C-alpha positions as CSV (number, residue, x, y, z in Angstrom):
1,M,7.6,3.9,-11.8
2,T,9.1,0.6,-12.5
3,A,8.5,-2.6,-9.8
4,R,11.5,-2.3,-9.3
5,L,12.1,1.6,-8.3
6,C,9.2,0.9,-6.5
7,R,10.9,-1.7,-4.6
8,L,13.8,0.2,-3.8
9,A,11.9,3.3,-2.7
10,L,10.1,0.7,-0.5
11,L,13.4,-0.6,0.9
12,L,15.1,3.1,1.7
13,A,11.6,3.8,3.4
14,L,11.6,1.0,5.8
15,L,15.4,1.1,6.6
16,S,14.9,4.6,7.3
17,L,12.5,3.6,10.2
18,P,13.7,2.7,13.7
19,T,14.5,-1.0,14.1
20,N,12.1,-2.0,15.9
21,V,9.4,-0.7,13.2
22,F,11.4,-2.5,10.6
23,A,11.1,-6.1,12.6
24,H,8.7,-8.2,11.3
25,R,6.9,-10.2,13.7
26,D,5.9,-13.9,13.3
27,D,2.2,-13.2,14.7
28,E,1.6,-10.0,12.6
29,Y,0.6,-9.3,9.0
30,L,2.7,-6.8,7.5
31,Q,1.0,-4.3,5.1
32,A,3.4,-1.6,3.8
33,T,1.9,1.0,1.5
34,L,3.9,3.2,-0.7
35,V,2.2,6.4,-2.1
36,V,3.2,7.5,-5.2
37,I,1.6,10.9,-6.0
38,E,1.9,12.3,-9.8
39,P,0.2,15.3,-11.1
40,D,-3.0,13.6,-12.5
41,D,-3.5,10.4,-10.2
42,I,-1.9,8.3,-7.4
43,R,-0.8,4.8,-7.2
44,L,-0.6,2.4,-4.1
45,Q,1.7,0.2,-4.3
46,I,0.6,-2.5,-1.1
47,Y,3.5,-5.1,-0.1
48,L,1.5,-7.8,2.5
49,T,3.9,-10.1,4.2
50,P,2.0,-12.7,6.6
51,G,3.8,-13.7,9.5
52,I,4.1,-17.5,10.3
53,A,1.9,-17.5,13.5
54,V,-1.1,-15.7,11.1
55,A,-0.3,-17.2,7.4
56,E,-2.9,-19.5,8.1
57,Q,-6.1,-17.1,8.4
58,V,-4.5,-14.8,5.4
59,I,-4.5,-17.9,3.2
60,A,-8.0,-19.0,3.9
61,R,-9.3,-15.8,3.3
62,I,-7.2,-15.8,-0.3
63,D,-7.5,-19.9,-1.0
64,R,-11.6,-19.9,-0.8
65,D,-11.6,-23.4,-2.1
66,R,-8.9,-24.6,0.1
67,D,-6.9,-26.3,-2.6
68,G,-3.7,-25.4,-1.9
69,V,-3.3,-22.9,-5.2
70,I,-4.0,-19.2,-5.5
71,S,-6.1,-19.1,-8.3
72,A,-6.4,-15.9,-10.8
73,N,-10.1,-15.8,-9.4
74,E,-9.1,-15.9,-6.1
75,A,-6.2,-13.5,-6.3
76,A,-8.8,-11.1,-7.9
77,A,-11.2,-11.7,-5.0
78,Y,-8.5,-10.9,-2.4
79,A,-7.4,-7.9,-4.1
80,E,-10.9,-6.7,-4.2
81,L,-11.7,-7.2,-0.4
82,L,-8.4,-5.4,0.4
83,K,-9.4,-2.5,-2.2
84,R,-12.9,-2.4,-0.2
85,D,-11.0,-2.0,3.6
86,L,-9.3,1.2,2.0
87,T,-10.0,4.8,2.0
88,V,-8.4,7.5,0.0
89,R,-9.1,10.7,-0.2
90,L,-7.9,14.0,-1.6
91,D,-8.6,17.2,-0.2
92,G,-11.7,15.4,1.3
93,Q,-12.8,14.1,-2.1
94,R,-13.2,10.6,-1.7
95,L,-10.9,8.3,-4.7
96,A,-12.4,5.3,-6.4
97,L,-9.4,2.9,-6.6
98,K,-8.8,0.8,-9.7
99,L,-6.9,-2.9,-9.4
100,T,-3.7,-1.9,-11.4
101,A,-1.4,-5.0,-10.7
102,S,-1.3,-7.8,-8.5
103,E,1.4,-10.7,-7.7
104,F,0.7,-13.4,-5.6
105,V,3.3,-15.9,-4.0
106,P,2.1,-19.8,-3.4
107,P,0.8,-20.4,0.0
108,E,3.9,-22.4,1.0
109,E,5.9,-19.4,0.3
110,L,3.4,-17.3,2.5
111,R,3.9,-19.9,5.1
112,T,7.4,-19.1,5.5
113,G,6.9,-15.8,6.7
114,S,8.8,-14.0,4.3
115,G,6.3,-14.4,1.1
116,I,5.2,-11.1,-0.1
117,I,1.7,-10.5,-1.7
118,Q,1.8,-7.2,-4.1
119,V,-1.2,-5.3,-4.8
120,G,-1.2,-2.2,-7.0
121,F,-4.2,0.6,-7.0
122,S,-4.7,3.8,-8.7
123,A,-7.0,6.4,-8.7
124,S,-7.3,9.6,-11.5
125,F,-8.5,12.6,-10.3
126,G,-7.8,14.7,-13.3
127,P,-5.9,17.8,-13.5
128,L,-4.9,19.5,-10.1
129,A,-5.2,23.1,-9.1
130,A,-1.9,25.1,-8.2
131,G,-1.6,24.7,-4.4
132,S,-1.3,22.8,-1.2
133,H,-3.4,19.3,-1.2
134,R,-4.0,16.6,1.3
135,L,-4.1,13.1,0.3
136,S,-5.5,10.8,3.3
137,L,-5.2,7.0,3.4
138,E,-7.0,4.7,5.8
139,N,-6.2,0.8,5.5
140,R,-8.6,-1.2,7.7
141,H,-7.6,-4.7,6.6
142,L,-7.6,-7.3,9.0
143,P,-6.9,-4.8,11.7
144,A,-6.6,-7.6,14.4
145,I,-3.8,-9.1,13.0
146,S,-2.2,-6.5,11.1
147,V,0.8,-3.8,11.4
148,Y,0.8,-1.2,8.8
149,L,3.0,0.9,7.2
150,I,2.7,3.8,4.8
151,N,5.5,6.1,3.2
152,A,5.4,8.6,0.3
153,A,7.4,7.9,-2.8
154,Q,9.8,10.6,-3.6
155,P,7.9,12.2,-6.7
156,R,9.1,11.7,-10.3
157,F,7.7,15.2,-11.1
158,A,9.1,18.3,-9.8
159,T,5.8,19.4,-10.0
160,V,5.0,17.6,-7.0
161,E,6.7,18.3,-3.9
162,I,6.0,16.3,-0.4
163,T,5.5,18.6,2.4
164,R,4.5,16.6,5.4
165,Q,3.4,12.9,6.3
166,K,1.2,12.0,9.4
167,R,0.2,8.7,10.7
168,N,-1.6,7.7,13.6
169,H,0.0,5.4,16.2
170,N,0.0,2.2,14.0
171,Q,0.1,3.8,10.6
172,S,-3.4,2.5,9.6
173,V,-4.3,5.9,8.9
174,G,-1.8,8.6,7.4
175,E,-2.0,12.0,5.5
176,I,0.6,13.4,3.0
177,E,0.6,17.1,2.5
178,F,1.7,18.2,-0.9
179,T,2.0,21.2,-3.2
180,F,1.7,21.2,-6.9
181,H,3.6,23.5,-8.5
182,P,2.3,23.1,-12.3
183,F,4.8,25.6,-14.1
184,R,7.8,24.4,-12.4
185,P,10.4,23.7,-14.7
């Protein structure tokens, strides 16, 4: 799925939520995760938007040398920190996440409350067995200042069918139930 399609899917998912969930408050760190499930891997597209009241806390964790610039090494270190705070399981088995992409906007843009950091992870799990499966995601990244969204993307393949999504009250934990039909045209 291209970055443009991922953004469109995220926008559509966010627009389907009640307006009080959609509102991004200045004192929160919005962490919106779009989960893409495919027959042999999953991808997480995470969009991180710090509100203006918490932007400095987030920037301090990223710009470790405090020079006002997010270097490639600092971006990679922050993506690794985020990865350590995520737990993804497929049918109870923990999946190892691999960083696939990241885009960090400058600190001055983050301070506006509308700057978005994008981080992508993937996990391969080999061929799925036919039938029902459960993917769980837990995000423990900066819980004191964060609000979370977790949504499954519309599958690209007819062989994957999302059957149910469940989330805890603040969406830091979610489960996506899906069925794999390997012989579906």
